MIPA-344500 format. One line per field, with one value per residue (C-alpha): residue in three letters; z, y, x. Coordinates in steps of 0.05 Angstrom, whole numbers. Example, Ala and Ser with C-alpha at 12.3 -4.5 7.8 and 13.67 -1.06 7.14 Angstrom:
2
code = c(ALA SER);
z = c(156 143);
y = c(-90 -21);
x = c(246 273);
REM end
This chain:
180
code = c(UNK UNK UNK UNK UNK UNK UNK UNK UNK UNK UNK UNK UNK UNK UNK UNK UNK UNK UNK UNK UNK UNK UNK UNK UNK UNK UNK UNK UNK UNK UNK UNK UNK UNK UNK UNK UNK UNK UNK UNK UNK UNK UNK UNK UNK UNK UNK UNK UNK UNK UNK UNK UNK UNK UNK UNK UNK UNK UNK UNK UNK UNK UNK UNK UNK UNK UNK UNK UNK UNK UNK UNK UNK UNK UNK UNK UNK UNK UNK UNK UNK UNK UNK UNK UNK UNK UNK UNK UNK UNK UNK UNK UNK UNK UNK UNK UNK UNK UNK UNK UNK UNK UNK UNK UNK UNK UNK UNK UNK UNK UNK UNK UNK UNK UNK UNK UNK UNK UNK UNK UNK UNK UNK UNK UNK UNK UNK UNK UNK UNK UNK UNK UNK UNK UNK UNK UNK UNK UNK UNK UNK UNK UNK UNK UNK UNK UNK UNK UNK UNK UNK UNK UNK UNK UNK UNK UNK UNK UNK UNK UNK UNK UNK UNK UNK UNK UNK UNK UNK UNK UNK UNK UNK UNK UNK UNK UNK UNK UNK UNK);
z = c(0 -18 41 53 105 83 132 104 32 31 4 53 71 84 159 189 124 130 82 21 25 -30 8 10 -44 -14 -3 67 92 96 135 84 81 79 148 174 154 214 262 280 316 364 435 483 465 510 474 487 445 437 403 348 302 294 359 402 462 462 413 444 498 521 505 543 545 521 459 454 395 394 345 353 352 280 265 214 255 295 357 383 447 465 527 517 567 541 592 640 585 563 495 500 443 405 335 289 232 177 110 59 11 -36 -48 -31 17 90 132 203 244 308 364 422 488 453 413 346 301 241 184 151 86 104 58 70 38 70 146 137 144 122 153 110 133 108 159 192 168 201 183 227 213 246 258 222 287 302 372 360 317 302 292 260 255 210 204 150 160 86 55 20 67 118 184 237 296 339 339 381 392 411 443 447 518 529 551 515 498 475 400 405);
y = c(0 69 112 177 204 277 283 223 240 312 330 361 434 485 488 556 590 637 629 672 680 661 596 577 608 585 641 662 620 654 631 614 591 519 530 561 497 464 513 466 419 474 458 400 339 284 217 153 91 21 -21 -66 -122 -120 -83 -115 -119 -158 -129 -80 -59 10 70 136 196 266 299 371 414 483 524 530 605 629 586 542 477 447 410 353 313 251 208 148 92 24 -32 -25 6 77 106 175 214 278 298 354 370 415 444 450 507 483 416 436 377 365 315 291 265 226 196 156 121 53 72 86 146 151 198 205 238 280 300 336 333 380 364 297 289 227 207 154 119 58 12 53 101 142 181 241 267 334 353 415 455 432 408 332 287 212 180 112 78 19 -24 -67 -123 -138 -68 -85 -110 -59 -80 -37 -18 29 76 140 194 261 320 389 416 488 534 492 512 583 595 619);
x = c(0 27 47 8 56 68 126 162 144 168 236 285 274 328 337 327 305 246 187 194 270 320 332 259 215 149 99 82 22 -45 -107 -160 -232 -204 -174 -238 -277 -243 -278 -336 -288 -264 -284 -290 -332 -359 -357 -395 -401 -375 -323 -349 -328 -252 -237 -182 -229 -293 -344 -393 -344 -368 -324 -329 -284 -269 -239 -218 -195 -163 -124 -49 -31 -34 -96 -61 -61 -117 -91 -134 -128 -168 -175 -221 -236 -257 -265 -206 -161 -147 -131 -99 -70 -55 -76 -54 -101 -75 -93 -37 -52 3 -31 -103 -108 -121 -82 -80 -21 -35 6 -20 -3 -4 58 25 39 -6 -19 -88 -109 -170 -227 -293 -362 -412 -412 -378 -302 -264 -197 -163 -100 -62 -95 -151 -203 -258 -320 -336 -407 -424 -496 -521 -520 -449 -467 -463 -420 -418 -351 -343 -275 -257 -194 -163 -114 -102 -107 -172 -227 -251 -284 -319 -274 -315 -374 -375 -428 -398 -433 -400 -395 -415 -359 -306 -235 -219 -215 -142);
REM end
């Protein structure tokens, strides 16, 4: 399967060069409408659901927890943090979601307490976001009022056949994180 890791796939950059200099001719980044499309995620979400099908724990194991999203200063990168409990285990991690104006694409890079680091290609259609990785993928469907979201994860073991992994329902808490 072809890698979608933008960090690994990029050519080397000139260390210490400022954007727009003779050493690095890239234009200075600008916040665009594509960045603003990530706004509905900003805040703290309570999640509840269950593992299904291919999950490592017994199917239907309850999942509870919290996810939060905030802008890094500059509003180019959305920083996410999750803390989920399933059975007697915890899944804790960080997520950076970005829009690359040069390629016109979104991506997400995650790391977690289980030792995994993953990159996802991210696409959007209306209020539905798709996170597609080499071995996992997810659909995040935001309600029209932006106060609830359903999250469905799937996994593949052979690169072709996808199986359900978990289903989560998320509700945005009032008075969540500042918009930075």
